[in-house]
N, C-alpha and C positions, 0 to 999 in steps of 0.2 A: 591330482588324482586322474583326471580325464586326458592326460598325455600332453597338455599344453607346455610348449617349451618357452621358458620365460628367462629374464635376467636375475641377478641374485638378490635385487630388491625385494622380490615376491617372497623369496625364502625368509628374509628378516620378518616380513610381516607374518608369515605363517609360524615362525619360531616365538616372536613376542606376542602374539595373539592367541597362540595354542590352536590353532584352527587351520582347516584344509581349504585352500582356494581353487578356483577353477580358471580355465583359459580365458573366461570372461572378465577376470579381475586384472588382466594385463592388455590394455588397449595401446595399440601403437599407431603411429602416423600411417604406416604402410597398411594396415588393416583398414583403416578409415577411408583412405583413397581408393584401395581396391574394392570395398563395399560401394563407394559412391559411383565408381566407373561401372560396376556391374549393373547397379540399379538404372543408370542412364541407358546402358546397352538393352536392358530389358523394357525401356520404355516408361519406367515409373516417375520420371519427371516430365513426361509428356511433351518431350521436344524443347524444354525450357533450357536457356543457356545455364550450364552447371558452373556454380561458382563456390568460393570458399565460404561466404556468407550468402544464402543459408544453407547451402547443401552439405558441406563439410561440417559446419558447427552443428546442424542439426543431427547429423550422425553421430557426432561425439556426445551429445546431450542424451540421445536415444539409448546409447549403450550405457551410459552411467546410471540412467533411470531402470535399464533392465537389470542391472547387478542389483540395486535396491529391491526390486521386486523379486527376483530369484531367491534371495536370502530373507525377504521379509524383513528387511533391516529398519531398525528405529533411526540410524545415523549410518551415512556412507562416507567413508573418508577416501578422498582421492588425491593422489600426489601427482603433480605436473611437473615432471622432470625437466632438466636443463636449467638455463640462467634466463631470468627475464630479459626480454629483448632479442633472444634467440628467434631467428625467423621460423625455425621449425616448430616452435611452441606457440607461435601467435594464435593459430586457430583454436588451440585448446585454451588460451587464456581468454580469447573472445567468448567461446561457449560458456566458461565458467562465469564471465560478465553476465551473460545473457541469463544464466540459470538463477543468480540472485533476483533479476528483474522478474522473471517469469514465476519461480517458487515463493518468492516473498522474502523481506529482510530479515525475518527471525528463522527462515529455513535454510540459510546459506551463510556461512562464516568463512573468512579467509585467513589462513595462517601463512605468513611469509617467512621463510627460513633464509637468512641472510648472513654473510661472513663478517665478522669483526676481527680484522687482523690486529696482531700486537707488535709494535715495533721493538726488536730486540734490544736496540742500542738504548732506548729510553723506557721500555716496559709500558708505553703509552698505547691505549687500545683506540684504534682509529675507526670512527663511526661514518666516515664519508661513504664507504661503499655501500652501507645500508640506505644511507639518505638517497643516494642516486639510484639504487634499486627500487626504492619505494616510489621516487618520483617517476620512474619509467611504468611502473604498475598504475600509477595514477592516470598517465597519458592514455593508457589502455581503457581505463574507466574502472579499475579496481582498487578500492581502499581497503587495506589490510586490517583486521580485527585484532591480532595478535602478531607479534614479531618475534620470532626463534632467532636469538642471536648464537650463531656458531662461533665459538671462541675457544682460544687455548687455556684461559683461566676464567674463573667465574666474573661476570661483568661487574665493575666497579660502579658506585652510584652516579658518577659524573656522566659516565658512557651511557648508562641506562636512561638518565633524564633527558641527554641530548638525543637518543634515538627516540624515545617518546615524544619529544616535542617537535620534531622534524617529521616523524612519521604519523602524527595527528592519532595517538593511542595513549591511553592512561600508562603511566608508569608500570603498574603491576601486571599490564597485558605485555611487557617487554620481557620474555622469558630467555634466562641465562644458560644455554646448553653448552657447556664447556667439556674440554676433553677429560676422559676417565680411562684408567687402565683396564677396567672391565665394562664392556658396553652394556651389561645388563643391569648397570646402576642407574642408567638414564631413566627409565620411568619412575624411579624414586625421586630423582632430581626435579623432574617435571610436577610430580605430585607435590613436593615440598614448596613448590612455587605457585600452587594453587592453579594451574593451568587447566585442569579438568573442571573445576568450579567456574572459571572465567568462561569456558565454553558452554557449560550448562546454562548459564544466565544469558550469554549471547543468543543461544538458540531456543531460549525460553523453555527449557527441558525441566522437569521434576529433578531435584538434586538428590542423589544417593551416595552416601559416604562409601567409597570403594573399599573392598577388603583386599589388601595386598599382602596378607599374611603368608600364603603359599610362595608367593614370590620372594618375600624377605627372607623365608626359611632358605630357599634356593641359594639367595646372595650369602647367606651365613655359611652354608655348606661350601660354596666356592672360597670364601675367605678363610675357612679353616682347612682347606685341602692344600697342605702345603708340603706333603712328601713328594719330591720331584721324580718322576719317571720319564726317561728318555724314549721317545717312539720315533722311528724311521719312517719318513714319508718318502716312498719311491714313486716318482712318476716324471713325466716329460714336459710338464708346464710349471716346474717349482719355481722358477723365476719370477712367476707372477702368482702369488700365495693365494690370491682371491679366487683363483680357478678351482680351489679345493675348499672354498670356505664352508659348505654344508658339512664336509667330512670334519674339518677342525672344529667346528662347532659341535657336532655330534660326540666327538671325543671329549670335549669340554663339558658337555651336559653329563654323560656318563661318569667322568672323572670326579664330578662335584659330590655325587652320591656314593662313591666308592672311598673318596677321602685322598686323592692323590692329585698331583698337579703336573699335567703332561707337558713335556719340554719336546718340541718338534725340532726333529733334525731332518733337514730336507735335502735328499740326494737325486740328483738330475739323472735319470735312465740313460740319456744321451751319452753323458760322460761316463757312466759305467761301460755302457756298450763300446765306446771307443778307448777304454783302457786307462782314462784319467782318474779312476777311483780306486783305492786300495780297499775292497769290500770288507776284508777281515779287520782292518784298522778302524774303518768307519763304522762298523756294525758291532764291535766288541763291548760297547757299553750301553747298547740300547736294550730296552726290555720288551719291546714288542715293534712290529712293523706294518705299515699299511701298504699294500701294492694298489696304487691309485688308478682310477680310470683314465681313459685318454687313449682310443684306438687310432691305428695306423702303424705302418713298419717302424718310423723313427723311435728309438728307444725301447722296443720290443725285447730285443736281445739282452739289453741291459737289465730289464726288470727279470727275465729269465735267469740271467746269472745271480741276480740278488736272491730270488726264490729258492734257487737249489742251495745256496748258503744258509738261508734262514731255515729251510726244511732240515737240513743235516746237523745245524746246530741247535735244534729243537726251541728256537724262539717264536713266541706266539706271532701269527702271522695272519692277517686278513685281506682277501683279495676282492676288490670290487670291480664288478661288471667286466671290463676287459682285462683287468688284474687277475680276476678268476680264471679266465680263459688262458692266460698265460700259466696259472698254476697248473691247469690240466696238461698244457703243452710240455712243461718241465717235468712233470710226473712221467709222461708218455716216453719222453726222450731219456730220461736219466734213471727211471726206476723200472719201467718195463723193458726199455731198451728198443723202442720204435725210432730209429735213425731217421732224422729229417722230419719228424713229426711236427706239424705246424697247423695254423689256420689257413683255411683256404682264402682268407682275405689278405693275408700276408703273402703267402705263396701258392697261388692257384696250381701249381703243379706237384705240390707236395705228395709223397706215395702215402702219407699217414693223415688225413685231414681230419684231426681229432675235434677241431673246432670247425664248423661248416655254416653256410648260410641258412637260415631258416626256411623251411618249405613255404611259408606265407610271404617270404621276402623276394622269392625267385621270380615273380612276374612283376615286380615293381621296378620302375626305371627312374623314378623321380627322386630327389634327394631330400628336400624339405619337409618335415611332418610326416615322413612316410615309414619310420621305424617302428618297432613294437615298443609302444608307449604308454604311459600311465599305470595305474594301480591294477594289479592282477593277483587273484587269490591263488595261494601255495598250500600245498599239502605236505606236512613236514613228517619225517621218519621218526616213530616213536623209540626212544632210547638214544637218539643222537644228541650231540652236543648242541646243535641248533634247537631241536625240541625242548632241551633242557633251559636253553636261553629264553625261548619264547613262552614256554610253559603251556603250550596249546597245540593241537594238530593243524588247525587252519589259520593262516595269517593272510595278510595282504601287504605288498610292498609295491613301489613306483619302478618303472623300468624305461630304458632307453637304450636299444641295441638291435641289431639285424643278425648277429651270428650267435650261434650257440653251441653246446656240446653236442658232438655227432654221436647219436644214440647207438650207432654200430660198435662203439669203442667202450661202452658202458661196462660190459662184463669184465673185459681185460683191465680196466681201470680200477674197479672194484676189487679185483683179485689181490691188488696191492695194499689193499686197506683204505684206498681212497674211494669212500661210499658216496653214493647219492643220497643225501638227506633231505631233499626238498624238491618237489616236482610241481609245476604249474597246473591249475585246475582249468586252464582253458583248453581249446581244441588240439593245441600242438603237444601238451605235455612236455614243456621246455624243462630240462634240468635247471634248477633253480639254486641249489645248494650242493656243495661237496665238502666232505671233510675227511682229514687223514686220522685213522683210529689210534695209531701208535704215536702220537705227538700231543704236546701240552695244549696247543690250540693252531690248527692249520685249516681255516676254513674259507672257502670261496663262495661268493653269491653273485648270480647274474643280476641281481636286483641293485636298488640303491637306497638301502634302509636310513641312510642319513638325511634324506629328504622328508622323513616323517618324524625324526628326533626334534624333542622340544625341551626346553629348560624344564619344565614342570613333568614332562613324560619323556625320559630319554629312551633310544632305540636299544630294544632288548639285545640285539647283536652286538652293538658297540659296548653295552654293559657287560657282556659275556666276555668279550675282548680285554676291556679294561681291567675286569676283575681277575683274569689270569696274569695280566702284566704287572698289576699291583703286588702279587704274590712273590715276584722275583726280586 
């Protein structure tokens, strides 16, 4: 919400917990070292020699405590990434060790996630990686309270007993976290192994029986959503599907409530641009398409080619961020007739910069963390498809961009039926949504609605998109 740029792990936490997190919830080594250096430069250490212990570890502990205070949290969950023994993670593990000493035994619990591989030749589950990982943790001074074993299939009794013995934990504290086809089943798997009860006892918390009925209802909807619908995913990073994880998850959330099963068809826009893809053949069986974000010149013309086909064939199309900007360019070129219309980002000398740098970005020379970021309020146009999707006039969505629709071209764009259906309520009045009137669904948004989609609260825009797709 506050514009913090993080990796996809934070997205998992937001989706599973149904909450919005802030940049304080993402602590990186770079942030820590930068803060320590700045404090030293300001003289806050009074000339003392700056060391990993105590200066870096104290900074880590301070940030963890700040998160707890900000949310008035009963419990703070901290994920320390990487692998035990990695040099990058040692200061964080040392800080965690110190926290148990300082906060008290019943106020800090350690959960260790470790791999239990299966030998394909014999089907045997090997526990040695867990044993060595726990030994390494003990050298650091940390004794795990719970072992979560990542495995292909449920842990067999022999493997569980062996892990418990060598890790010095009760067998019931060895949790089997095995592969599933649907990641949203994981909370139920953990619940069935009483992990919540183990942690409540370990932290001396009052035990309350959790109510997972809304989550179970969502899982039931997912399992009953069997009607396949093929969705074209058109982007430049399609070879690494995780690049668009928030979008694919948002589609899955909405599909569950509509009763369809999305089948993603990935099309690399660079291949389209280079003529390696027969668009008519590849898109003939899709029911809808997403023009994915990812700015830059590479693959842009490929996306524009795809947008033209989708518009002319009346296929439901949703453009996200840069995908929306390319929808504007396509309309300008092929409907209005503005030859060589483009974004000033892609072609600084274009005669028709229908997409231009935002006024607030013109004096900014730095790259990192300087875009138009975070949640911004938007006013929707009554009577529009977007208004119908959200069901209210004022909404809030997250952003990450520097360029936007050039307001000088709004009148000529709207004359084609490609109307502005949402404008930001900040000082810039940025065009946030546009939609084509005489089309089943052709909507572009400058925002990223997928960042707010949750299993129990799917994105209204993605719901609208999948509703139209399901009718075909």
